[in-house]
VMD Tcl script that draws the C-alpha trace (Angstrom):
set ca {
  {63.38 103.05 40.73}
  {61.51 99.81 41.32}
  {59.79 98.92 44.59}
  {59.44 95.25 45.51}
  {56.40 94.81 47.75}
  {53.97 92.31 49.17}
  {50.41 93.67 49.41}
  {49.51 94.93 52.86}
  {53.02 94.56 54.24}
  {55.18 97.34 55.64}
  {56.24 97.96 52.02}
  {53.07 100.04 51.80}
  {55.04 102.78 53.58}
  {57.69 103.42 50.88}
  {54.98 102.88 48.26}
  {53.07 105.81 49.76}
  {56.24 107.88 50.10}
  {57.12 107.35 46.45}
  {53.72 108.68 45.40}
  {54.19 111.67 47.69}
  {57.54 112.34 46.02}
  {55.95 112.22 42.59}
  {58.89 110.83 40.59}
  {58.41 107.92 38.17}
  {58.82 104.46 39.70}
  {57.81 100.88 39.03}
  {56.32 98.31 41.39}
  {56.98 94.59 41.50}
  {54.51 92.47 43.44}
  {56.19 89.68 45.39}
  {53.81 86.97 46.59}
  {54.74 85.31 49.88}
  {55.81 82.07 48.20}
  {58.24 84.03 46.02}
  {60.11 85.55 48.96}
  {62.43 82.52 49.00}
  {62.70 82.30 45.22}
  {66.37 82.34 44.12}
  {65.67 85.27 41.81}
  {64.32 87.38 44.66}
  {66.99 86.23 47.11}
  {69.56 87.77 44.78}
  {67.81 91.09 45.45}
  {67.29 90.63 49.18}
  {69.08 87.61 50.68}
  {66.83 87.85 53.75}
  {63.76 87.13 51.62}
  {61.83 90.13 52.89}
  {60.08 93.19 51.54}
  {60.42 96.02 50.89}
  {63.36 96.26 48.56}
  {64.02 99.32 46.44}
  {66.08 98.89 43.29}
  {67.71 102.13 42.23}
  {68.25 103.18 38.63}
  {71.94 102.31 38.90}
  {71.11 98.79 40.11}
  {71.81 99.40 43.79}
  {69.39 97.60 46.09}
  {68.11 99.13 49.31}
  {66.40 97.10 52.04}
  {64.82 97.67 55.47}
  {61.69 99.79 55.58}
  {62.94 102.52 57.90}
  {66.23 102.89 56.05}
  {64.44 103.15 52.70}
  {62.09 105.81 54.05}
  {64.96 107.86 55.44}
  {66.83 107.49 52.16}
  {63.86 108.73 50.14}
  {63.33 111.71 52.42}
  {66.99 112.70 52.05}
  {67.22 112.01 48.31}
  {64.19 114.15 47.52}
  {64.33 117.10 49.95}
  {61.99 119.10 47.72}
  {59.18 116.71 48.73}
  {59.58 117.89 52.35}
  {59.05 114.42 53.80}
  {62.00 114.61 56.16}
  {62.54 116.45 59.43}
  {62.63 120.17 59.95}
  {65.83 122.13 60.46}
  {68.31 121.31 63.19}
  {69.82 118.34 64.93}
  {66.87 117.91 67.33}
  {64.42 117.69 64.43}
  {66.60 115.05 62.77}
  {66.83 113.20 66.06}
  {63.04 113.20 66.47}
  {62.52 111.69 63.04}
  {65.20 109.06 63.62}
  {63.69 108.32 67.03}
  {60.25 107.54 65.62}
  {61.56 105.64 62.59}
  {63.64 103.55 64.99}
  {60.72 103.09 67.38}
  {58.35 101.95 64.64}
  {60.92 99.58 63.18}
  {62.30 98.30 66.47}
  {59.23 98.14 68.71}
  {55.89 98.60 66.94}
  {56.60 96.54 63.82}
  {58.10 93.49 65.63}
  {55.23 93.43 68.13}
  {53.01 92.11 65.34}
  {55.29 89.23 64.34}
  {54.10 86.65 66.91}
  {50.49 87.51 66.11}
  {50.82 87.05 62.34}
  {53.60 84.43 62.26}
  {52.67 82.46 65.34}
  {54.14 79.11 64.27}
  {57.60 80.67 64.10}
  {57.40 81.45 67.80}
  {56.06 78.13 69.08}
  {55.93 74.80 67.21}
  {53.01 73.46 69.26}
  {49.63 74.56 67.82}
  {48.12 74.09 71.26}
  {50.21 77.05 72.44}
  {49.37 79.37 69.56}
  {46.41 81.01 71.31}
  {48.65 81.93 74.24}
  {51.32 83.29 71.90}
  {48.74 85.43 70.12}
  {47.30 86.68 73.40}
  {50.74 87.77 74.58}
  {51.42 89.41 71.21}
  {48.15 91.33 71.42}
  {49.17 92.74 74.79}
  {52.47 93.96 73.34}
  {50.74 95.46 70.30}
  {48.21 97.27 72.47}
  {51.03 98.67 74.59}
  {52.68 100.11 71.49}
  {49.42 101.46 70.11}
  {48.64 103.15 73.42}
  {51.99 104.91 73.23}
  {51.33 106.08 69.67}
  {47.82 107.19 70.68}
  {49.37 109.48 73.28}
  {51.88 110.77 70.75}
  {49.09 111.76 68.35}
  {47.08 113.73 70.92}
  {46.55 117.21 69.52}
  {48.70 116.50 66.46}
  {47.96 116.28 62.78}
  {51.18 114.34 62.07}
  {53.59 112.18 64.04}
  {56.22 114.92 63.83}
  {54.98 118.34 64.83}
  {53.92 120.57 61.97}
  {54.58 118.46 58.88}
  {53.77 115.25 57.07}
  {56.82 112.98 56.85}
  {57.79 109.45 55.91}
  {57.12 108.56 59.56}
  {53.40 108.99 58.86}
  {53.64 106.59 55.93}
  {55.31 103.98 58.15}
  {52.80 104.34 60.98}
  {49.91 104.17 58.52}
  {51.11 100.83 57.16}
  {51.42 99.43 60.69}
  {48.27 100.89 62.24}
  {45.99 99.40 59.58}
  {47.04 95.93 60.77}
  {44.93 96.59 63.87}
  {41.92 95.72 61.72}
  {42.84 92.07 62.37}
  {42.99 92.40 66.15}
  {40.10 92.07 68.63}
  {40.41 95.59 70.04}
  {38.45 98.00 67.81}
  {40.37 100.85 66.21}
  {37.83 103.26 67.72}
  {39.63 102.81 71.05}
  {42.42 104.93 69.56}
  {40.53 108.14 68.75}
  {43.63 110.24 68.04}
  {45.15 107.60 65.81}
  {41.84 106.87 64.10}
  {41.28 110.55 63.29}
  {44.77 110.74 61.78}
  {44.33 107.39 59.98}
  {41.06 108.41 58.35}
  {42.56 111.70 57.20}
  {45.56 109.83 55.80}
  {43.12 107.58 53.99}
  {41.88 110.59 52.01}
  {45.39 111.55 50.90}
  {45.81 111.08 47.11}
  {49.19 109.36 47.46}
  {47.86 106.98 50.09}
  {44.77 106.21 48.03}
  {46.84 105.49 44.94}
  {49.23 103.16 46.76}
  {46.31 101.37 48.40}
  {44.59 100.94 45.05}
  {47.74 99.58 43.41}
  {48.07 97.04 46.21}
  {44.31 96.31 46.07}
  {43.85 97.21 49.73}
  {40.96 98.77 51.61}
  {41.18 101.33 54.38}
}
mol new
graphics top color blue
foreach p $ca { graphics top sphere $p radius 0.5 }
foreach p [lrange $ca 0 end-1] q [lrange $ca 1 end] { graphics top cylinder $p $q radius 0.2 }
display resetview
């Protein structure tokens, strides 16, 4: 397997998951200017990361889908849900929530020009984006109250996804200390060997 990633992007999540799984894999760093390179567009026509190239040449895209795939492909790693349809629902719920609500909330903050062409309006766009991000973080803060992991009782690929997204709060005005439950979980995740290795390979700091 080969993971295509851009440092610090959501691709950090499958990068962490692959280290948790412990099977051999390669990484391919894609700089932002290469996202629209014809060679990369053959891999992912949307020009986004992550992309996971399987040993048989199949290409997988979309962060949440890749994480779910890895959890199902390697059940021995125990990164998926517990037994039963409700446990599977809960994992799908949070993967969907992170991918459909939390992740997109950051787009106007980081990619402001895409949302308004007038630079004079960018501060207002960012301010609105911050409010949406804080709303999502407050929800996740409540979810993590009294929990060690997003899903009760076990570390899953959902934790890898949330970790990649929560660290983006370092670039926002609200200090991460205002999320004590999330910060406790985040700091513990930062000591995890798989997380540390993925962070080192992407040259990132906690």
